[in-house]
N, C-alpha and C positions, 0 to 999 in steps of 0.2 A: 077323107075317110076315115073313119074312126080307126082308132087299135086295141086289136085285144088284149092285149099286155102296156103297160108301163114301160119307158126304158129305164134298162138297170142303173142308166146314170145321165142327170141330164146336161144336156148340150152347155156348155161352158165352164163344166166342172176341171176338166184337164188344164185350161188354158188360165182356170184364175189360180193353180199353184206356182207356176210359174218353174219353169223346165229346173230341177235341183242338181246341185251337186250331190252325188252319192258315196259314201264312205265302204270300203270292204272289203275286207281280208289283206289291208296290204293296197290295195287299187283304189284311185281315186276316179268316180266317173261323174264328168265337167259336161257341162256345153262345149261344143265347138268354139275355136277362138280364129280371125283370123290369122292371124299368127300360125298356124296349125297346119295353113296350106301347102308347104312342103312334104310334110310329112303324108298329107293327105294322098299329094300326087305321088310318091314313092310308093303308097298304098296299092293304089290303080294300076301301077305301073309294073307288079310284084306279077310274077307268071302263076303262083301257086293261088293268087286274089282274083287275076282274073278269070281262069278257071273255073270258077264258081261263080262270078258274076255277068252280068251281059254287058257290063260299061267300062271304059278305061279313060286317061285324061290326059290329052294331051301338051294342057300348059295348066300356069300358077294359080291363071284368072278363071279357069273351069273350076280348079279345087276351091277357090275363092266362092265362086258360085254354088257351086255344091253346099259350101261350108254355111253362108248366110241363105239359101233355101230354109235349111232344119227350123230357122224360127217360125217363119208362117205357117210351117208342115206343123210347129207346135201349135199356134193359133188356129190353125184349122182343125186340132185334135186329130189328125190324120195316123202322124206320122212322128217317131220322136228318135234322134240318135244321140249317144255320148262317145264322147273323146276317153277310151280307157288310158288313163295317166298313171306310170310309177314316178315316184320323186320327179312330178312336174317334166315329167319323158313320157308323148304318147304313141303306146304301144299297139292302140287296137280301137275298135269300136265296137259298140253295142247298144242294138236299138229294139223298136217297136214299131212295128210295119201293122199295118190294117186295123190300126185302131176301132173299135167300135163301142162306144161307151152305151150305146143303146143295148148293146149284145154285152159286155162287160168284156171283153174277148179282146186279145191284140198278138203278132205272128214276130218272135223271136229273131232277132239276127243278129251274128258276131263276126269279125275279123279280126286277126291279130298278125302284127309286122313279124315277119322271118326270125328276126334277131330275139322275141320274146316269145315264142313258141316252147313247147317242152315246159313249162313252167305251171300249166293249171289257170292262165290267166283267164281265155273265153270262160273256161265253166268258173271260174271264180266271180268273174265280171256280170255273168247271165245268173247267176247264183243272185247277187246283189240286186240286179235289176229286176229279179222273178222277185223276190222279196219284199220291196218298195212296192212293185205293180199290186202286190195283192195286201199288203199292209197299210199304203198312205191312198192310193187309187181305186182299192176295193174292185180290182177285176178278180171276176170268178173261171178264165180261162186263159193259159199263153200257151201257144200253141210254137212248134217250128216246123220247118220243112226244110232236108238238104236232097242233093242228088245221092241217089242208092251207091255211087263212088263217093263220096265224101266221107271216110271212114273217120278221117278227124271228128268232123262236125259229131257224126253218129256216137262218138267215144263221149261228145259235152255230153250228147244228149241222157246217154243213160248214167252217166257220173249227177248229173241235176234232180235224178231221179222223174225223169218226161218217161209216163207211158207210151212205145211203143203202140200206134194205132192206123198202121196200115202202110202201106204202099198206094201212091198215086201214079198212073202210069203217063207217062209222056206228058208230064206237066211243067216242067223247067225248062225254058231256052236258054242254052249256053251256046258259046261259040262253035262251038261241036257240033252243037245238033240239040234235039229233043233229051231228057234225060226224066228218066223215073224218080222219084221223089217219096223218100219215109216220110210220115208223119207223127210228129210224137207230141203231147201235150201233158200240163197237170194244170189240176185242178186249185183252188184255192184250199179247198177242205182234202186236198192230197197235202196239205201243208206239215202231216207230222216227221215228216224229213226235212224238212226245210232249215 
């Protein structure tokens, strides 16, 4: 069946870039390494991180499988994840989910380990990834969703200048049930404050 519009980006474009290391305001966003498995397991053991996610990890092997899975998701051009590092110490994660090269969009995700919170790590990492996504990949739209109860994520979205696009009812399933979610987004044309 013929398309009425051409894809915004051709298939294979993201994969051809190879996942980069991105520098940003005292942080380094880099692909995950097998040596990060203990940090990943610790993150998913953290009750604050578990509260807003749908998974936990019970072993180092599960953390390794999570790390190894990102390479194939990059090759599939659907999802990407970077370790956020400060002086070679992993302090969090930032990523793109639901990447659509056809529609030139992706969903932003992030988490930060408890010891690194309060220093603007999530906002700085998300800013660096958003800028790379607009400037290098050429994405048109980046959005994020968070539970209406996750005030810290709302603050990050506001710091990034992501416009509030409203509330989706009962869209996120967490361990304690269904959550309403705030949706925020930036367009590449909103770049004036990036």
